[in-house]
N, C-alpha and C positions, 0 to 999 in steps of 0.2 A: 301187679296191683301195688301201688305205693301206699305207705302208711303215713299217718299224720306226722308232720314235722316235729321232731324232738320228743316223740313218745316212746316208741319201742326201745330204742337204744338207751334212753335215760332210765327206763324201768329196769332193763336187764343189767345195766352198769351199776345200779344201786346195790346189787348183791355183792358179796365178797367171795373170795376163793373157797371158803368153807361152806358156802351156800349150795355147792353142788350136791352135797349130802349123799347118803347111801342110795345107790341105784341111779344117781344122776351124774352126768359127766359134763365138764365144762364145754367141750367142743367135740363134734363128730366131723371128721374130714373124709370126704367121699371121693375116691378116684383110683386110678391104676398106679401101682408101683411095679417097676420092672427090675430085673437083674441087669447089672451094668458090668461090662467087661472093659477094662482100661489097659491099653497097651503099656508094657514095661520094656525097658531097654534089654536088648539081647544081642548076642554076638552075630555078626554077619554070617549068613548061611545056616544058622540054627533056627529051630522052630520059634514062632512068635510066642511071647509070654504075656499073660494077662493077670491083672489084679481084679478080684471080684468085689463089686460094691452093689449098692441098690440106689434107685432114683425114682422119684415121683413127686409131682408138685404138692399134692395134698398131704402125703406122708411126710414130706420135708417140713411142712407147717406143723404137723402133729408132733414131730420130734422136737422142734424148737419150743413148742408149748409145754411139752413134758419136761424139758430141761428148765423151763421157767417155773415149774412147780404146779402146772395145770394137770387136769385129768383128761387127756385126749383119747379119743377112739379113732382108729382108722378102719373104714368100712370098704370092702372091695371083694374081689374073687381072685383066687390063685389056682394055678395048675397043680396037679399032684406030681410034682417033679422036684429035683434038687433046688432049682431056682426059687420055687415057691416056698420050700422049707427054709431056705436061707433068708428070704424076706421076712418071714414070721420071726425067725430067730433074732435078726437085727433090730426090727422094730420093737419086739418084746424086750430086748436088752436095753432099749432106750426108755422104757417105761410107757410105751404106747400100747394101749389095749387093742389087739387085732380082732376084729369081727369080720372075717373073710371066709366065705364058703370055699370048699375045695371042689374044683371041676376036674373030674377024671378024664374028660374027653378033650379038653382044650389046654394049651400050654400057658405057662407064665410068660409074659412079654419079656423081650430082651433087647438091649441096645448096646452099642459099642462106641467108645470114643477113640478116634484115630488121629493122633497128632500129625501135623505136617507143617511145612514152611509157611503156608498161608493161613495157619490157624488150625483149630481142632475141628475135624469133620465127625459128625454123629450119624451113625447108621442104625435103623430101627428094624426089629422083627416083632411086630405087635399085632399084625392083622389076624383076626380070629382068635385073639387071646382070651383067657378066662375072664378077664375084667371087661371085655367087650360085651359080655352077656348080662352085665348089670342092667336093671330095668326099673320101670316105675314101681314094680312090686317091692323093691328094696327100700323105698321111701318109708314104708311102714316100720321096718326095722330101725331106721334112723329115729323115728318118733318114739319108738318103745324105749330107746336109750335116754330119752328126756334131756337132750343137750340144751345148754344155754345158747349155743350157737352151732350152726352147721356151715361148713365151708367146702366149696367145690370150685371147679374152674372150667374154662372153655376147652381145655384139653379133654376132660372127661366127656363133655358134650359132643366131641368130634369123633369118639371111638366107634360109635355105631348108632343106628337109629334108636335102639333101646336105651343106650346111655344118655342120649339127648333127651329122651322122654323122662328119664329119671331126674336129670338136672332141672328140667322144666318143672316137674312136680315139686321138687324141693324148694325152688325159688318162688313158685306161684301159689303156694299154699300158706297164706299169711297166718302167723301165730303170735300171740302176745307173750308167749313164754319162750320163743326160740328165734333168735336173730338169724338172718340168712345172708351169708357172705359169699361173694363171687369174684374170682380173679379172672379177667378176660384171658390172659395167658395165650396170646395169639402165636401160633406156630405155622408159618407159611406152608411148610411141607405137609402138615397134617390137615390144616383147614382149607388150603387151596384158595381159590378166588370166589367161591360160592357160599361161604358161611358168614359173610359180613352181617347180613340181615339177621341171621339167627343169633349171633353173638350179641348184637345190639339189643335184641328183644330179651334175651336172658339177662343181660346186665341191668336193664331197666326194671326187671322183676325182683331184684335183690334189695335188702335193706342197706347193705354195704357193698360197694363195688370198687375193685382195684383195677386200674387201667394205666398203662404207660402212654405218655404223649405220643411216642413213636408208634405204638399200636393203633392209636386213634387216627394218626395220619395215614398209616398203611391200610387200615380197614375202611375208614369212612371219609378220608380226604380232608380232615379238619386241619386248620392252620394255626391253632393256638389253644392255650389252656382254657380260656373262657368259652371258646366254641365247643370244645370237647365236653366241658362241664354242662353246657346247655343241651348238648345232644344226649347226654346220659341222664336225662331227667327221669325221675321216678324213685331212685334210691334215696333214703334219708341222708346217707353219707357217701360222698364220692371222693376217692383218694386217687390222685393223678401223679404217677411217678414220672419225673422229668430227667432221668438219666443222671449225668454227672452234676447237674445243677441241684437236684434235691427232689422234694415231693410236696404237693399241696393237697390239703383236705378242704372240701367244700361242703358246707351244711347250711341249708337255708340261704340266707343272704350273707353269711360269713365265710371267710376263708382263712386258712393258716398255712404257713410255709416253713419247712425245715430244710437246711442245706444238706447235701450229700456228704458222707464222711470222706476225709482226706486220707485215702489209703492207696497203696500200690496194688493195682488190679492184677491178680494172678490168673483168675478165671471167673467170668461173670455168672456162670450157671448156678442157679440156686439162690442168688441174692434177692430176687423178687419174692420168693417164698419166705425167706428169712424176714424181709421187710414186713410182709403181711402178718407173719406170726408175732413179731414184736409189737406191731400196731394193735393187733387184736388182743394181745395179752394185756396191754395197758388199758385198752378200751373197756375190757371186762372188769377192770378195777375201778372204772369210773374216773380215770385220770383226765386231765385237761387235754384238749386236742393237740396242743403243742408237745406234750409229753408223749402222746401216742406216736406222733411223727418222729420224735427224737429217738424213741426206742426202736422203731422200725429201721431208721437210718443206722443206728448203732449196730443192730444185729446184722443188717445187710453188709456192713463193713467187715464184720468178722468172717463172712463167707467170701467176699471179694478177694480177700488176702490169702486164700488157701486153695488147693486143688480139691475138687469134689463139691458136692452140694451142701454138705454139713461138716463143720470143723470137727476133728476128732475130740473125744472126751475120755477121761480116765476115771477109774474108781467104780465102785458098785452102784447099781441102779436098781429100781424096782421093775420087775418083769411081769407083764400081763399077757397071757396067752389065751387064745380062743378056747382051748381045751380045758382050762382051769379057771375056776371062779375067783380063787384067792390070788393076791399079789405076793410074789416071793422075791427074795433077794437074789441077784445074779450078777455075774461079772459083765462089764461093758466090753464091747469089741472095739479095740483101738485100731485105727487105720495106720 
């Protein structure tokens, strides 16, 4: 269900950062975060060594928004295992409020980056994970948090039938007080060849949709930006990422373009999440569309130039944990 052009986003953007107020959060990001094992150099014949990190599209967005001074929540489910505890610790240390139930019967998802001469190969162990049990019932918890914006992605929709129902519920329940943001985030290994129609339907139900031109070509066979924008009719705002060229925002009969940052690409993983976070941060400030695109591009550039989904940070941050209502000072975890 699309909203009248120029209404919902303008009303929400007219508020300021301080308008979140007690009991209200700027953004709720809904999706799975997994533990990540990254191969490290080791002597021939010795056991492999790994560095522990975390990764998840929606939690990446939440971390970037927290660093920008927002009040983000990450909503999901985790296993009662060391990986789940690690994810809570890392996100809390970044100032993200974790609202994640503990599933004692299912594990936290895990993936591994395996570098090689032809690039990095990623292997996943996420089938039957705790986060795959997220369902339509969790939408009520999202609404109780009173967010200005809810953000989720096509990755979450592909985890299970129940997570697909949750994403559908979040995107197809219009609200004049909550913007709905959706990143297509197409992953061939996860979505396969049978989810193109579902992803298109979900994208059309959002207020704001992010989609790469390459994703549109792979999913729906479009041949250009205009064709993709026309296909994604429904959202008030369509943001099309064009790889090394830049990104274009389309709203009503207007469009805006921003070039991609000129950086040496170390690893592209996480750049799309950073772009979405930068764009949404400025959008919630009511900034001009050109400024939203510019901040998205700037933040994406900081991720393209480093290993990992999120650049390391230093210094104390505010910690928000599911088990405590108050925010406390705590040390950051440097990579």
